[in-house]
C-alpha positions in Angstrom: -28.9 -12.9 -7.7 -27.7 -10.5 -5.0 -24.4 -11.3 -3.4 -23.1 -9.7 -0.2 -19.3 -9.4 -0.3 -18.8 -6.8 2.4 -18.3 -8.9 5.5 -15.3 -6.8 6.5 -17.9 -4.0 7.1 -20.3 -6.1 9.0 -21.5 -9.7 9.1 -25.0 -11.0 9.9 -25.7 -12.0 13.5 -25.5 -15.7 13.8 -28.6 -17.6 15.0 -26.7 -19.1 17.9 -25.6 -15.7 19.0 -29.1 -14.2 18.8 -30.6 -17.1 20.8 -27.9 -16.6 23.5 -28.8 -12.8 23.7 -32.6 -13.0 23.6 -33.3 -13.9 27.3 -31.5 -10.7 28.5 -33.9 -8.4 26.6 -37.0 -9.9 28.2 -37.0 -12.6 30.9 -33.6 -11.8 32.4 -33.8 -8.1 32.1 -32.3 -7.1 35.4 -29.7 -4.5 36.0 -26.5 -6.4 36.9 -25.7 -3.9 39.6 -29.0 -4.4 41.4 -28.8 -6.4 44.7 -31.9 -8.6 44.1 -32.4 -11.9 42.3 -33.1 -10.2 39.0 -29.8 -8.3 39.2 -27.8 -11.2 40.4 -28.9 -13.3 37.4 -27.9 -10.6 35.0 -24.6 -10.1 36.9 -23.8 -13.8 36.6 -24.4 -13.7 32.8 -22.1 -10.7 32.5 -19.4 -12.3 34.5 -19.7 -15.5 32.5 -19.3 -13.5 29.3 -16.3 -11.8 30.7 -14.8 -15.2 31.8 -15.5 -16.6 28.3 -13.6 -13.8 26.6 -10.8 -14.1 29.1 -10.4 -17.8 28.6 -10.5 -17.4 24.9 -7.6 -14.8 25.0 -5.6 -16.3 27.8 -6.0 -13.4 30.1 -7.5 -12.6 33.5 -11.2 -11.4 33.6 -9.9 -8.3 35.4 -8.1 -7.4 32.2 -11.3 -7.5 30.0 -13.4 -4.4 29.5 -16.6 -4.4 27.6 -17.2 -1.4 25.3 -19.7 -0.1 22.8 -17.6 -1.4 19.8 -14.2 -1.5 18.2 -14.0 2.3 17.7 -14.5 3.0 21.4 -12.1 0.2 22.4 -9.5 1.7 20.0 -9.9 5.2 21.2 -9.8 4.2 24.9 -6.6 2.3 24.4 -4.8 5.0 22.4 -5.9 7.9 24.5 -6.2 6.1 27.8 -3.0 4.1 28.1 -1.0 6.5 30.2 2.6 7.5 29.7 5.3 5.2 30.9 7.4 7.2 33.3 8.9 10.1 31.4 8.0 8.5 28.1 5.1 10.3 26.4 5.4 9.6 22.7 3.2 7.4 20.5 4.2 5.7 17.3 1.4 4.5 14.9 1.3 2.8 11.6 0.0 4.8 8.6 -2.5 2.1 7.6 -4.5 2.0 10.9 -8.2 2.3 11.1 -9.4 5.9 11.4 -10.4 5.4 15.0 -6.8 4.7 15.9 -5.2 7.4 13.7 -7.6 10.1 15.0 -6.9 9.2 18.6 -3.1 9.0 17.9 -3.1 12.5 16.4 -4.5 13.9 19.6 -1.4 12.6 21.4 0.9 14.0 18.7 1.8 10.6 17.4 4.7 9.9 15.0 3.9 7.8 12.0 6.2 4.9 11.0 6.7 3.5 7.5 4.9 0.7 5.6 6.0 -1.3 2.6 4.3 -1.2 -0.8 2.9 -4.6 0.1 1.0 -3.1 3.0 3.1 -4.8 5.7 4.6 -2.9 8.6 8.0 -4.5 9.4 9.9 -4.4 12.8 12.4 -2.3 10.9 9.8 0.4 10.1 8.9 0.5 13.8 12.5 0.4 15.1 13.5 3.2 12.7 10.8 5.5 14.0 11.4 4.6 17.6 15.1 5.5 17.1 14.2 8.9 15.6 11.6 9.8 18.2 12.9 8.5 21.6 10.8 8.5 24.7 7.9 6.6 23.1 5.4 5.0 25.5 3.0 3.3 23.1 3.3 1.7 19.7 0.0 1.0 17.7 -0.1 -1.5 14.8 -3.3 -3.4 13.8 -3.3 -7.2 13.4 -5.2 -7.3 10.1 -5.8 -4.3 7.9 -9.4 -3.6 7.3 -9.0 -2.6 3.6 -6.3 -4.9 2.2 -6.5 -7.8 4.7 -2.7 -7.6 5.2 -1.7 -9.6 8.3 0.9 -7.7 10.3 3.8 -9.5 12.1 2.4 -8.6 15.5 4.8 -10.7 17.5 7.9 -9.2 16.0 6.4 -5.7 16.1 5.6 -6.1 19.8 9.1 -7.3 20.4 10.5 -4.2 18.8 8.2 -2.0 20.9 9.1 -3.8 24.1 12.9 -3.6 23.4 12.5 0.2 23.2 10.6 0.3 26.5 7.2 1.0 25.0 3.8 -0.7 25.3 2.2 -2.4 22.3 -1.4 -2.1 21.3 -3.1 -3.9 18.4 -6.5 -3.3 16.8 -7.7 -6.8 16.2 -11.2 -6.1 14.9 -10.6 -7.7 11.5 -8.7 -10.7 13.0 -11.4 -12.4 15.0 -12.5 -15.0 12.4 -9.2 -15.7 10.6 -6.4 -15.4 13.2 -5.5 -17.1 16.5 -6.5 -14.4 19.0 -4.8 -16.1 22.0 -1.5 -16.0 20.1 -1.9 -12.4 19.2 -3.0 -11.5 22.8 0.1 -13.2 24.2 2.3 -10.6 22.5 0.3 -7.5 23.2 -0.1 -5.2 26.2 -3.5 -4.2 24.9 -5.9 -5.2 22.1 -9.3 -4.3 20.8 -12.1 -6.5 19.3 -15.6 -6.0 17.9 -18.5 -8.4 17.8 -20.2 -7.5 14.5 -17.3 -8.5 12.2 -17.6 -12.1 13.5 -21.3 -12.8 13.6 -22.1 -10.8 16.7 -24.2 -7.7 17.3 -23.3 -4.2 16.3 -22.5 -2.0 19.3 -20.5 -4.6 21.2 -16.7 -4.5 21.7 -14.0 -5.4 24.1 -10.7 -3.8 25.2 -8.1 -6.0 26.8 -5.4 -4.2 28.9 -2.9 -6.4 30.7 -2.2 -6.0 34.4 0.4 -3.4 35.1 -0.4 -1.2 32.0 -1.7 2.2 33.3 -5.1 3.0 31.9 -7.1 6.2 32.4 -10.8 5.7 33.1 -13.1 6.2 30.1 -16.2 7.3 32.0 -16.0 8.3 35.6 -18.8 8.0 38.0 -19.6 4.3 38.1 -18.3 1.0 39.3 -18.9 -0.8 36.1 -16.0 -2.4 34.1 -13.8 -2.5 37.2 -14.6 1.2 37.9 -13.2 2.3 34.6 -16.3 2.8 32.4 -19.4 3.9 34.2 -22.9 3.2 32.9 -25.4 0.4 33.0 -23.8 -2.7 31.5 -25.2 -4.0 28.3 -25.6 -7.6 29.3 -27.2 -9.0 26.2 -24.5 -7.6 23.9 -21.7 -8.8 26.2 -23.2 -12.3 26.0 -23.6 -12.0 22.2 -20.0 -10.8 21.8 -18.6 -13.7 23.9 -20.6 -16.3 22.0 -19.6 -14.8 18.6 -15.9 -14.7 19.4 -16.0 -18.2 20.8 -17.7 -19.6 17.7 -15.4 -17.7 15.4 -12.3 -19.0 17.0 -13.6 -22.6 17.2 -14.3 -22.5 13.4 -11.3 -20.5 12.4 -9.5 -23.2 10.4 -12.7 -24.0 8.4 -13.4 -20.3 7.9 -9.9 -19.7 6.5 -10.1 -22.8 4.2 -13.6 -21.9 2.9 -13.1 -18.1 2.3 -9.6 -18.6 1.0 -10.9 -21.0 -1.7 -13.6 -18.5 -2.6 -11.2 -15.6 -2.8 -8.8 -17.6 -5.0 -11.6 -18.5 -7.4 -12.9 -14.9 -7.4 -9.5 -13.3 -8.0 -8.3 -15.7 -10.7 -11.5 -15.3 -12.6 -11.2 -11.5 -12.7 -7.5 -11.5 -13.4 -7.9 -13.9 -16.3 -10.5 -11.8 -17.9 -9.2 -8.3 -17.2 -5.4 -8.8 -17.1 -3.4 -5.6 -16.6 -6.6 -3.6 -15.9 -6.6 -4.9 -12.3 -4.1 -5.1 -9.5 -4.6 -7.3 -6.4 -3.3 -5.3 -3.5 -1.3 -6.4 -0.4 0.7 -9.3 0.7 0.3 -11.9 3.5 -3.4 -11.3 3.5 -6.1 -12.9 5.6 -8.2 -15.4 3.6 -11.5 -13.5 3.5 -10.5 -10.1 2.1 -9.7 -9.2 -1.5 -8.7 -5.6 -2.4 -8.5 -4.9 -6.1 -7.4 -1.7 -7.8 -9.0 -1.2 -11.2 -7.3 0.9 -13.9 -10.5 2.9 -14.3 -12.5 2.5 -11.1 -14.0 4.8 -8.5 -17.3 5.4 -6.7 -19.3 5.3 -9.9 -18.1 1.8 -10.6 -19.1 0.7 -7.1 -22.6 2.0 -7.8 -22.7 0.0 -11.0 -21.8 -3.2 -9.1 -24.4 -2.5 -6.5 -27.1 -2.1 -9.2 -25.9 -5.4 -10.8 -26.3 -7.3 -7.5 -22.8 -7.3 -5.9 -22.5 -5.5 -2.6 -18.9 -4.4 -1.9 -17.1 -1.3 -0.7 -14.2 1.0 -1.4 -12.7 0.3 2.1 -13.7 1.0 5.7 -17.4 1.4 6.1 -16.9 4.4 8.4 -15.2 6.3 5.6 -17.6 5.2 2.8 -19.1 8.7 2.4 -15.8 10.3 2.0 -14.6 11.3 -1.5 -11.0 11.3 -0.3 -8.4 8.7 -1.6 -7.8 5.8 0.7 -5.1 6.7 3.2 -4.1 3.0 3.3 -3.4 3.0 -0.5 -1.6 6.3 -0.3 0.6 5.0 2.5 1.4 2.0 0.3 2.8 4.4 -2.4 -0.2 4.6 -4.7 -1.2 7.8 -6.5 -4.3 9.6 -5.5 -6.1 8.4 -8.6 -5.1 4.8 -7.8 -6.2 5.2 -4.2 -9.6 6.2 -5.4 -10.0 3.2 -7.7 -9.8 0.3 -5.2 -12.6 -2.0 -4.3 -12.7 -4.3 -1.3 -14.5 -7.6 -1.6 -14.9 -9.6 1.6 -16.3 -13.1 2.0 -18.2 -14.8 4.9 -18.8 -18.2 6.3 -22.1 -18.4 4.4 -20.8 -17.1 1.0 -21.1 -19.9 -1.6 -18.9 -20.8 -4.6 -21.8 -20.0 -6.8 -22.0 -16.5 -5.4 -18.3 -16.0 -5.7 -18.3 -17.1 -9.4 -21.4 -14.9 -10.1 -19.7 -11.9 -8.4 -16.5 -12.4 -10.4 -18.4 -12.6 -13.7 -20.5 -9.6 -12.8 -17.4 -7.5 -11.9 -15.9 -8.4 -15.3 -19.0 -7.6 -17.3 -19.7 -4.4 -15.3 -16.2 -3.2 -15.7 -16.2 -3.7 -19.4 -19.5 -1.9 -19.8 -18.3 0.8 -17.4 -15.1 1.5 -19.2 -16.7 1.4 -22.7 -18.9 4.3 -21.8 -16.1 6.5 -20.5 
């Protein structure tokens, strides 16, 4: 048996999403900026996709910008949300996705604290805001992509707003398990990606509320309200909208299903390996399990792969790096511990049989792996 437990890296495109996209590769291939009937049909599909996303999030279509993915949306928000009057500073959490951290560094961002449980509290944010002064933007993700920790977005946004700053949240990992409209109501800007929720890779969205100053990403075109020039990717926008709508409609069932699988998986491993494993993070989303092994590492991941369990050490974009996880380091782990974590993430199609097989395989592989060392 081969089991895929890396849905936090990417998920398969859902059949309903693919079917919605297909006409815009062939029959309805027009450029949505063209003035003829072919273009008008494509433009209508693009507008309907934008309207769908806007309704889902409770915002205006004018506040929705389609992008090439979550990374682009993150970078555009962090680098493109302009200063607020004389305020120029940025505060960012230390457990953000690399796309946010890298962009924040370019703006000389200050880093706030995080608890050993992986949760950023309003106190962490307020303390950093007090130390810095003149902050225009606070960035904290909704769900951590490594541990699955759900951050208290509403309270964090309140702390940012009380200090006169905008609040941005990377919501890429939240689409299937969290109420996006509730999160969006708190934020001044947020980013989403399609492929974590059954949509195509290469499709994302940035929402920026009216009144928040945003610098254009690509000048020289009227697309995306004149803020991101270039021919619109109609098929992928349609796929993103359909994927997000399905994910939100099925959210309760998804949480119930993946939460049950995660509990079975973790309990089986913990019962067999005891103190050799540590389950990381608190207030986690149902579909992600991050486990630190006493003697883990990249070699152990390779053993699991060969045994039929596909998982990862954290973010897929950092998978080729030999550096310790910055998320684990921020949570107070040693460099050795930060190299020994494994992320297992479940999907809507993962079965109980697969979860049980994966847990038993992890146990047997770990015992064999440590016996040889």
